[in-house]
Every structure is written in structure tokens, then in C-alpha cells.
ZAVOKE-821864 format. One line per 3 residues: their letters; for each residue y, z, x of C-alpha. Coordinates in steps of 0.1 Angstrom, whole numbers. Each point is the difference from the previous one (the first is absolute). Layout:
BEGIN
a> Y Z X  ...
// end
This chain:
BEGIN
mdl> 46 225 -100  -12 -3 -33  -8 36 -21
fnt> -33 -15 -4  -26 -7 28  -25 -25 -21
tkk> -28 -5 26  -31 23 -3  -18 2 30
ani> -40 -2 4  -18 36 2  5 21 29
lpf> -42 12 -5  -26 -16 18  -23 12 -24
dge> -6 24 -29  35 -6 -16  29 -10 -6
vny> 34 9 15  29 -27 -8  32 1 23
yga> 30 -13 -14  24 11 26  34 2 -6
iin> 7 -6 -40  32 14 2  31 -4 20
tek> 14 21 25  34 6 -17  -22 8 -34
ahy> -28 26 17  29 18 25  15 -3 -44
yfd> -35 14 -8  -3 26 29  27 20 -9
qll> -4 2 -32  -34 15 -6  11 26 31
lhi> 27 12 -15  -11 6 -35  -34 2 0
pwa> -13 37 -5  -22 5 33  -18 25 10
ndk> -24 11 25  -39 -11 -5  -27 23 -8
aii> -40 -1 5  -24 20 4  -23 -10 33
fgk> -32 27 1  17 24 -14  31 4 11
lii> 33 -15 -14  19 -19 21  37 -8 -9
tkr> 6 -32 18  34 -9 11  -4 -33 -9
kva> 20 0 -38  -14 -19 -33  15 -5 -38
wyg> -31 -15 -31  16 -26 -26  -16 -11 -25
drp> 1 -19 -39  -12 38 -13  -4 39 16
fny> -33 -11 16  -17 27 22  -12 -18 30
tys> -25 20 26  -3 -2 34  -10 19 26
ktt> -5 26 -24  31 2 -16  15 -17 -29
ksa> 34 -12 -10  17 -13 -35  18 -31 6
lpw> 36 4 -7  18 -28 -22  12 -35 17
tke> 31 -5 15  20 -32 0  -9 -9 34
lle> -28 9 -3  -5 -24 -30  15 -23 14
lke> -22 -4 28  -34 9 -18  13 -38 -21
iie> 2 -15 34  -34 4 8  -15 -6 -27
nkt> 17 -37 -3  -9 3 37  -41 5 -2
gek> -11 -9 -36  -8 35 3  8 32 -32
fns> 10 37 13  8 33 -20  6 20 29
cll> 15 10 34  -5 22 29  34 -1 22
nly> -3 17 33  23 6 24  -3 2 38
hng> 29 10 19  -11 -14 36  -31 -7 22
deg> -10 32 4  -14 0 -38  -30 -23 -7
maw> -31 -1 -25  -30 6 11  -36 -21 -5
hsd> -3 0 -44  -6 -27 -23  15 0 -33
gek> -29 2 -25  7 36 -19  -15 4 -31
dli> 34 -5 -19  5 -40 6  -16 -27 -18
kng> -28 -9 24  5 -33 25  32 1 -14
aig> 32 -17 22  23 19 18  31 -13 14
sls> 20 21 26  37 -13 8  14 12 29
fga> 34 10 5  19 13 33  -12 3 37
erk> -26 -29 3  -39 20 11  -39 -8 6
flf> -24 1 -29  -40 1 8  -28 -7 -18
khk> -34 10 12  -37 -10 -17  -16 27 -10
etk> -33 -11 19  6 -20 28  32 17 14
qiv> 24 -33 3  32 6 6  30 -27 -23
siy> 33 4 10  32 -7 -16  39 3 5
lek> 16 8 -26  33 -13 -5  35 19 -25
gsl> -1 -20 -34  -39 -15 3  -29 7 -21
lvm> -42 4 7  -20 4 -31  -33 9 7
kge> -27 -2 -31  -35 -10 -9  -26 24 25
tqt> 26 5 29  -3 38 -18  -33 7 1
nwl> -10 -22 34  32 5 22  20 33 10
hrl> 39 -6 5  27 24 27  40 -1 8
ppt> -9 14 37  25 16 17  28 -10 29
kki> 21 13 20  16 -34 -1  19 1 -34
krp> 27 25 0  13 -14 -37  -14 10 -35
rin> -21 -21 -26  -4 -2 -35  -36 -15 -16
ltf> -5 -7 -35  -37 -7 -12  3 -12 -32
rti> -37 8 -19  -24 3 -27  -11 32 -21
di> -24 -6 -24  7 8 -33
// end
């Protein structure tokens, strides 16, 4: 298998947004390498969110990186970006070459097993460029990922392979929610990298 898969997929959303799933753009050997490097060397920390005025500490762990020490606020908590690692810069270059997009930051998520997921949300924070692309790379356990239209409630489901790239852009965050549903079937960890562009 080649390291790069140059076939871009069609928009998986039926309307009101654009999501392109490229499939596995990084081969299995490289995907295992990046998973191990990220798992061992990223300073993972439990995420925090303020919901209905109460501080919630998640089991899921996160890290935030960028070109500069950008502040990024979501769920009423703020993070300051760390400087890029060698591996993150390599992955950023891969997806920028693949998509033609440019990114200046990355939010990493570590899910220890299928019990950990993400509730319905949109990535429409004011710190991000409006309607900008978000490039999502997946390593480790393969998981189902869902989209739900905010008005029609239509659901779109996709299975994210290890080493795969999913790109959300256009009106997607305005019109659709997305989530990573928990599952008892998955016992292995998953690492997800979402490359973003902070509005500067």
C-alpha cells in the first residue's frame, strides 16, 4: 500500500455542508508508528468543560498545539497552544498537501476505549475562522462517527478507519452537529487529531 491515497471522496452530506472522507491516507505501518509516538510523547491531560455552571472533568484526554501559543476557548474553558512536535508537523504537511487547505493549530483527543465518546456539538467557536476547514485524522481503534442536521434531524453515519482523513468545511458547522458515540464493543484506544485554523 502506498503511504498516500490520492483519491478524494465525494461529499458525504446530502445538503447544507461539505464533508469529504478520503479513507486511509496513511498506511497501516505508518499509522501504528504515529499512534505510538502520539500516545507516548504528547502531554495528555483530562479535558474540562463547564456545563450548567458545573465543572466537568472528562475521562477523555486532550492536547492543543499551534503555530503560536493561541488561546482556544470551548465549553467555557480556555487552552493555550503548545509548540508543534516533529510528528504533528509531518502530519500537518500530509493533510495540507492532500486537501490544499492550510492549518495553524491542532486539537488532539485520546479516547481510552469505546466507553469514551463525544456528545453532539458543532465546532463553531469564535476563535476559529468561520466556515474554515477542519481536517480530522484518526489513529488506533476504528470508530463510528455521526452527523445530525440541526433542523431536519437527518443522521449521516461513517466508519473512521485508522490512518483516515475526514475534512469538514463550508456551512457544515452552521447546519450540522457531529458526535463520536460510545460503544461497549471497542476496548482499544483511539487518537484523533483535528487540524484547525485560528482566526488571527
